[in-house]
C-alpha positions, 0 to 999 in steps of 0.5 A: 530221516534225522541223523540220529535215527540214521545212526540208530539204524546203523547201530541196529545193523551193527548188532545184527552183524555182531549177533551172539557176541554180546553179554549185556542185557540190552546190547550196552557192550555192543554200543561201546564196541560200536563207539570204539569202532567209530574212531578205529581205536585199538583195544590195547588202548581201551580201559574199562571200569566195571563197578558192580561186576558180579561174576564177570559174565552174567549180564556183563557190560565188560566181558566182551571188551576183555575178550577183545583185549581191553584192559580193565578193573572189575570192582565187586565187594563179594570176594567169593566172586573172584574165581568166576571173574578171573575165569571170565575176564582174565585180563582184568584186575579185581578189586573187592571193595564197596563204594559208599557215600561215607568212609564206613568201617569195614563190615562183615556181611552175610553172603546171599547167593546172587546178591548184587546190592551189598553197597546199598545195604551197607549204607542203609544199615540193612545187612545181617550175618558175618561171613564176608568182610568187605572194605568200604571206600568213598569214590574219591578214596577209591580213585586216589588209592588206585590212581585211576586219573593217572591211567592214560588210555585213548578210550575209557568206559565206565559201567555202574550197576550197584542197586541204588547208589549209581547217581551218587557214584557218578556225581563223585567221579565227575567232581573228582575229574574221572570223566570216561568217554562212555558211561553206562549207568543203571536207573531202574526207572526211578524218576528222581535217580533218572533226573539227577543222572541226566542233570549231572551228565549234561552239566559235565558235557555228556549226551544221553545216546539213543535214549529210547533204545535202552530199557534200564540204563542210560548210555552217556557219551562225551559230546567231544567224542562224537564231534563230526559223527552226527550222533 
């Protein structure tokens, strides 16, 4: 049995032991927990950034970390989600912005119940109504404005789920020196997006961990973080 298959079996056994604790759709949060456990890192030294946090609970990749004492930021354009995020992730800072390729003017956007595609609608000019004012920032401006490269934690985790702009955000973060230990990023089986994400990951020293286990996401882990762990 290969080392990677042995580790995957170990992770599946870990999932069984943690039964009922996960909030993610495909156990992404439990894989992050598994990787933190490899290095025995205290949750007080764990930081997460959730881009597209929605309500802070539904299919959340970060609620479990918050429950365990990690520090984090939830980025959600729709300010009407703030109460829910605060309820479900009380340790998190909430930032109401949309990240987009250009520094667009702020937009008024009609709130649609359950809508998770605000940022991509702004970029494509495909929006209607005028009930929510949304601040729009480039990824670089976002990193600079909130001093994210100055946060000194032993373990950083990035979750990106913004319905179509995921690869662009990842590329901009990498080019502006934001390189968390672990990243989960949605690809939704779009071939061009998948190829771009993987090319970026390999170029910046990441591997796609357990690539056949997760349905809609890639889990990217720094090679240096896994040194000596046969993953």
